[in-house]
Each structure stands twice: as structure tokens, then as C-alpha cells.
TORDRENDO-773112 format. One record per atom (N, C-alpha, C, O): residue in one letter; x, y, z. Coordinates in steps of 0.001 Angstrom, whole numbers, padded with zeros to 6 digits, always signed. Each point is the difference from the previous one (the first is absolute). Layout:
<pts>
AXYZ/...
</pts>
This chain:
<pts>
X+000829-001195+000000/X-000829+001195+000000/X+000868+001250+000000/X-000357+000999-000625/X+001480-001040+001312/X+000847+001194+000041/X+000549+000343-001378/X+000260+001169-000287/X-000078-002181-000577/X+000462+000271-001358/X-001050+000789-000783/X+000334+000915-000752/X-001593-001275+000935/X-001072+000707-000693/X-000135+001425+000524/X-000275+000924-000765/X+000465-000749+002052/X-000066+001342+000582/X+001170+000841-000491/X-000166+001188-000279/X+001332-001785+000172/X+001166+000732-000508/X-000207+000415-001446/X+000418+001086-000398/X-001058-001937-000389/X-000300+000358-001387/X-000959+001187-000046/X+000169+000916-000804/X-001171-000942+001672/X-000951+001106+000058/X+000680+001282+000481/X-000309+001089-000483/X+001224-001217+001424/X+000750+001160+000473/X+000893+000565-001101/X+000182+001215-000087/X+000368-002074-000742/X+000833+000449-001107/X-000832+000760-001030/X+000441+001022-000527/X-001624-001510+000246/X-000903+000708-000921/X-000357+001358+000589/X+000009+001006-000710/X-000321-000969+001990/X-000342+001261+000667/X+001168+000970-000067/X-000185+001185-000276/X+001391-001690+000528/X+001189+000847-000071/X+000172+000578-001401/X+000331+001176-000151/X-000551-001994-000866/X+000120+000477-001378/X-000997+001099-000328/X+000347+000995-000638/X-001579-001178+001074/X-001032+001021-000237/X+000370+001301+000710/X-000059+001079-000590/X+000436-001193+001843/X+000348+001193+000783/X+001255+000684-000544/X+000028+001220-000162/X+001001-002009-000116/X+001255+000571-000487/X-000190+000679-001353/X+000528+001087-000236/X-001279-001727-000642/X-000264+000604-001310/X-000740+001317+000112/X+000326+000967-000687/X-001313-000933+001546/X-000781+001223+000189/X+000861+001105+000594/X-000062+001144-000450/X+000856-001473+001446/X+000862+001000+000636/X+001034+000518-000988/X+000264+001201-000045/X+000321-002088-000744/X+001017+000425-000966/X-000604+000936-001047/X+000608+001013-000348/X-001784-001339-000151/X-000657+000876-000982/X-000317+001351+000636/X+000167+001039-000640/X-000617-001044+001874/X-000283+001264+000683/X+001269+000826+000166/X-000035+001221-000150/X+001150-001869+000456/X+001250+000734+000164/X+000514+000549-001339/X+000573+001089-000047/X-000776-001835-001025/X+000480+000435-001310/X-000902+001077-000592/X+000484+001037-000454/X-001773-001277+000458/X-000948+000902-000669/X-000453+001134+000903/X-000203+001121-000465/X+000045-001401+001743/X-000532+000997+000926/X+000949+001161+000203/X+001209-000183+000146/X-001764+001359-000137/X+000769+001210+000261/X-000315+000412+001436/X-000992+000678+000264/X+001851-001099+000649/X-000271+000218+001414/X+000618+001300+000481/X+001195+000247-000159/X-002035+000562+000742/X+000434+001230+000647/X-001004+000273+001118/X-001031-000664+000105/X+001349+001634+000710/X-000899+000326+001105/X-001373+000434-000534/X-001028-000329+000592/X+001014+001053-001690/X-001269+000442-000578/X-000814-001184-000520/X-001225-000015+000122/X+001905-000977-000701/X-000700-001161-000542/X-000534-000915+001099/X-000995-000696-000201/X+001644+000695+001348/X-000425-000881+001082/X-001069+000608+000892/X-000332-000551+001050/X-000197+001669-001464/X-001139+000577+000712/X-001250-000248-000841/X+000081-000269-001198/X-001215+000364+001842/X-001261-000229-000706/X-000403+001287-000704/X-000199+001026+000650/X+000078-001071-001972/X-000400+001203-000729/X-001479+000296+000229/X-000734-000854+000498/X+000299+002041-000853/X-001433+000320+000149/X-000858-000974-000813/X+000315-000337-001141/X-001388-000093+001756/X-000880-000967-000649/X-001239+000721-000490/X-000734+000604+000782/X+000510-000674-002091/X-001207+000577-000584/X-000785-001119-000678/X+000352-001175+000111/X-001407+001549-000808/X-000865-001027-000581/X+000708-000800-001098/X-000324-001168-000212/X+001269+001771-000477/X+000689-000733-001063/X+001050-000970+000543/X+000367-000950-000691/X+000114+001165+001889/X+001017-000893+000559/X-000554-000942+001063/X+000757-000772+000590/X-002040+000819-000341/X-000609-000854+001021/X+000119-001478-000361/X+000113-000852+000882/X-000138+000556-002155/X+000097-001391-000427/X+001370-000587+000355/X+000108-001197+000267/X+000929+002023-000262/X+001338-000480+000341/X+000148-000255+001499/X+000839-000792+000428/X-001647+001460+000342/X-000023-000261+001439/X-000749-001310+000266/X+000305-000712+000956/X-001274+000407-001797/X-000797-001204+000177/X+000757-001261-000423/X-000350-001097+000435/X+001369+001233-001269/X+000728-001177-000489/X+000559-000847+001140/X-000228-001210+000004/X+000953+001786+000968/X+000524-000853+001072/X-001093-000638+000851/X+000125-001147+000429/X-001180+001888-000193/X-001100-000545+000806/X-000661-001156-000733/X-000252-001051+000588/X-000029+001244-001868/X-000620-001064-000786/X+000922-001212-000122/X-000461-001141+000046/X+001741+001383-000198/X+000957-001105-000091/X+000026-000799+001294/X+000014-001231-000028/X-000007+001920+001153/X-000001-000677+001295/X-001257-000848+000161/X+000078-001171+000372/X-001226+001759-000650/X-001270-000706+000178/X-000106-001165-000986/X-000336-001118+000393/X+000622+001376-001669/X-000123-001046-001010/X+000967-001148+000265/X-000370-001167-000133/X+001595+001487+000505/X+000970-001069+000252/X-000415-000842+001201/X+000147-001222-000021/X-000657+001854+001054/X-000434-000749+001186/X-001224-000863-000296/X-000075-001147+000443/X-000875+001688-001184/X-001212-000752-000325/X+000326-001198-000883/X-000485-001104+000247/X+001302+001316-001275/X+000354-001115-000881/X+000831-001055+000728/X-000155-001195-000251/X+001025+001629+001141/X+000801-000925+000792/X-000903-000889+000846/X+000156-001221+000010/X-001089+001826+000691/X-000896-000774+000859/X-000949-000876-000811/X-000349-001101+000425/X-000067+001587-001586/X-000867-000796-000859/X+000713-001253-000481/X-000585-001082-000037/X+001844+001233-000328/X+000784-001168-000422/X+000153-000989+001157/X-000114-001211-000194/X+000368+001724+001381/X+000198-000899+001147/X-001285-000722+000388/X+000051-001112+000525/X-001193+001727-000776/X-001276-000658+000331/X-000261-001211-000885/X-000821-000852+000341/X+001506+000769-001464/X-000186-001129-000908/X+000765-001245+000449/X-000146-001068-000595/X+000953+001202+001631/X+000792-001126+000487/X-000888-000964+000776/X-000831+000405+000814/X+001028-001677-001086/X-000705-001039+000740/X+000571-000061+001419/X+001193-000262+000154/X-002000+000492+000886/X+000520+000014+001369/X+000537-001355+000469/X+000709-000068+001005/X-001036-000997-001714/X+000459-001324+000406/X+001451-000262-000398/X+000618-000950+000481/X-000080+001787-001351/X+001372-000201-000465/X+001004+000348+001086/X-000269+000806+000890/X+001441-001439-000988/X+001090+000343+000910/X+000569+001353-000405/X-000227+000487-001108/X+000960+000095+002023/X+000582+001316-000234/X+000882+000017-001243/X-000042+000956-000774/X+000824-001983+000577/X+000890-000065-001158/X-000768-000044-001314/X+000472+000515-001015/X-001654-001129+001029/X-000810-000097-001207/X-000724+001314-000306/X-000454+000217-001123/X+000353+000633+002103/X-000648+001296-000188/X+000964+001049-000555/X-000429+001045-000489/X+001723-001324+000566/X+001006+000989-000396/X-000081+000450-001460/X+000193+001189-000251/X-000467-002059-000731/X-000082+000503-001379/X-001080+001060-000199/X+000205+000973-000725/X-001350-001163+001368/X-001066+001002-000103/X+000422+001279+000715/X-000264+001104-000477/X+000915-001260+001613/X+000491+001175+000731/X+001028+000758-000832/X-000002+001231-000018/X+000869-001951-000663/X+001010+000641-000837/X-000663+000787-001125/X+000384+001137-000273/X-001370-001730-000376/X-000718+000688-001069/X-000692+001252+000525/X+000064+001060-000623/X-000719-001186+001756/X-000705+001143+000595/X+000982+001101+000376/X-000290+001179-000197/X+001431-001543+000729/X+001004+000991+000395/X+000557+000731-001212/X+000161+001220+000028/X+000132-001952-001080/X+000543+000626-001210/X-001019+000959-000606/X+000366+001078-000468/X-001636-001462+000473/X-001047+000916-000494/X-000033+001270+000841/X-000091+001104-000535/X+000165-001262+001834/X-000035+001138+000915/X+001178+000938-000268/X-000177+001215-000090/X+001369-001780-000035/X+001194+000811-000218/X-000038+000682-001362/X+000438+001142-000138/X-000960-001838-000867/X-000062+000577-001342/X-000918+001214-000036/X+000309+000992-000662/X-001414-001060+001356/X-000927+001136+000041/X+000663+001196+000673/X-000101+001126-000485/X+000772-001370+001590/X+000674+001092+000712/X+001152+000569-000825/X+000194+001215-000047/X+000560-002083-000596/X+001106+000454-000844/X-000535+000825-001181/X+000560+001041-000344/X-001629-001513-000257/X-000611+000738-001109/X-000481+001368+000426/X+000166+000973-000736/X-000761-000883+001913/X-000469+001295+000502/X+001175+000944+000242/X-000090+001191-000296/X+001185-001713+000829/X+001188+000830+000231/X+000547+000525-001319/X+000397+001161-000092/X-000373-002018-000937/X+000484+000436-001306/X-000957+000996-000655/X+000444+000947-000650/X-001739-001150+000814/X-000972+000959-000550/X+000242+001394+000565/X+000016+000988-000734/X+000167-000926+002016/X+000235+001300+000635/X+001303+000605-000505/X+000056+001189-000315/X+000984-001998+000236/X+001310+000506-000422/X-000032+000541-001420/X+000574+001055-000272/X-001235-001760-000638/X+000042+000397-001406/X-001112+000954-000404/X+000196+000817-000898/X-001359-000898+001536/X-001103+000879-000384/X+000001+001326+000750/X-000320+001040-000576/X+000674-001070+001836/X-000031+001228+000807/X+001159-000022+000993/X-000199-000313+001174/X+001410+000643-001635/X+001176-000062+000881/X-000068+000949+001194/X+000765-000150+000953/X-001675+001127-000995/X-000135+000897+001149/X-000473-000756+001240/X+000259+000428+001125/X-000940-001532-001323/X-000536-000787+001108/X+000899-001201+000335/X-000481-001039+000451/X+001779+001196-000678/X+000952-001081+000228/X-000007-000460+001463/X+000350-001146+000281/X-000732+002001+000629/X-000073-000391+001406/X-000986-001150+000206/X+000251-000895+000807/X-001368+000916-001530/X-000971-001087+000107/X+000590-001298-000547/X-000260-001076+000540/X+001041+001169-001593/X+000675-001174-000532/X+000994-000575+000988/X+000116-001217+000137/X+000594+002085+000547/X+000953-000452+001019/X-000735-000697+001140/X+000481-001000+000532/X-001629+001521-000163/X-000798-000657+001055/X-000470-001385-000440/X-000045-000927+000809/X-000304+000784-002082/X-000389-001313-000521/X+001182-000960+000077/X-000160-001163+000373/X+001341+001652-000726/X+001194-000847+000044/X+000308-000424+001437/X+000375-001147+000247/X-000532+002058+000680/X+000231-000348+001413/X-000983-001077+000447/X+000384-000945+000690/X-001650+001082-001081/X-000990-001025+000331/X+000377-001330-000658/X-000123-001060+000613/X+000576+001124-001850/X+000419-001192-000720/X+001163-000691+000712/X+000050-001228+000066/X+000869+002005+000455/X+001125-000573+000743/X-000472-000701+001278/X+000562-001022+000392/X-001586+001568+000251/X-000521-000608+001222/X-000770-001296-000264/X-000279-000753+000933/X-000060+000492-002179/X-000731-001227-000339/X+000931-001183-000239/X-000417-001007-000572/X+001655+001115+000998/X+000985-001072-000193/X-000535-001299+000602/X-000404-000033+001162/X+000405-001027-001954/X-000525-001272+000508/X+000963-000668+000982/X+001172-000221-000305/X-001682-000085+001455/X+000742-000767+000998/X-000854-001214+000360/X-001194-000043-000295/X+001812-000921+000925/X-000744-001197+000371/X-001146+000337+000952/X-001088-000567-000096/X+001343+001488+001007/X-001040+000405+000947/X-001167+000691-000704/X-001162-000279+000295/X+001476+001180-001227/X-001053+000713-000721/X-000813-000967-000859/X-001226+000090-000053/X+001900-000995-000606/X-000703-000968-000845/X-000913-000883+000840/X-001143-000258-000375/X+001649-000198+001500/X-000808-000836+000897/X-001205+000774+000514/X-001105-000538+000058/X+001310+001791+000313/X-001126+000815+000478/X-001021+000243-001101/X-001203-000086+000246/X+001662+000389-001454/X-000919+000264-001106/X-000795-001256-000373/X-001186+000076-000320/X+001846-001213+000367/X-000651-001230-000421/X-000778-000696+001112/X-000744-000943-000269/X+000900+001386+001490/X-000711-000654+001109/X-001504+000202-000066/X-000763-000824+000506/X+000337+001906-001123/X-001447+000262-000126/X-000639-000784-001134/X-001225-000097-000075/X+002041-000460-000803/X-000545-000647-001209/X+000375-001457-000056/X-000372-000697-000944/
</pts>
């Protein structure tokens, strides 16, 4: 089981590292950029991107986990968990890239998404807790 968790951790590291590297290369970081710019009706949709990404990724993650047969052993549940996790990370990564490329003024929201993505690192304890309900 630890081999499967290490594989999932490697995938997570790749997603996080790729996102951070793109942000460092493309992002123009300065004190002005790291503040929240004025929000008007035309930029409200860019504020909604991180919120929608968080909600959508969590809902899809839980929906995938609900499809697991509760009679299976923990090791047999891991492939579904891996798929659900990758979907979750992809949505968050996509939202971070949308913000970076469509509205770089809101790069702070993208950084917050990346920080949340980093906190979603799969550990044996987290996987066991997530799968204990299903």
C-alpha cells in the first residue's frame, strides 16, 4: 500500500511543482500584484473562479468516493481514490492557470489556490480518513 501512496504523492508533487514553476516563470510578482485590486462587475467572475474551483473539486471528489463499494478493503479502494484526487487537483490547477493567464492582477487568488493544493498532499492518514466514510 505504501508504494501506491508514494505513487500518488509523486503525482501530487508533479502537479504542484509544475504549477509553482509556471507561476514563477510567467507571474510578475511585486507588492502591487500581491494586493487585491478593486473588484468591479467586470472582474467579479475572476473572484468567483477560486471559489467555484474549491467547491467543484470538493463535490466531484466526494462524488467519486461515494461510488466505492464499502465492502472493499482499503487497498482496493485506492484506485478510485487516486482518480478522485487527480480530478480534484486538475480542477484546482486549471483554476490557478485561468487566473494567471486571463487576469494576472488577481494572482494572489491563484497563489491561495496553490497553497490549498499543497495542503492536499496525500498521506496514509489522510487517505484512511477520507476512505473511512465510504
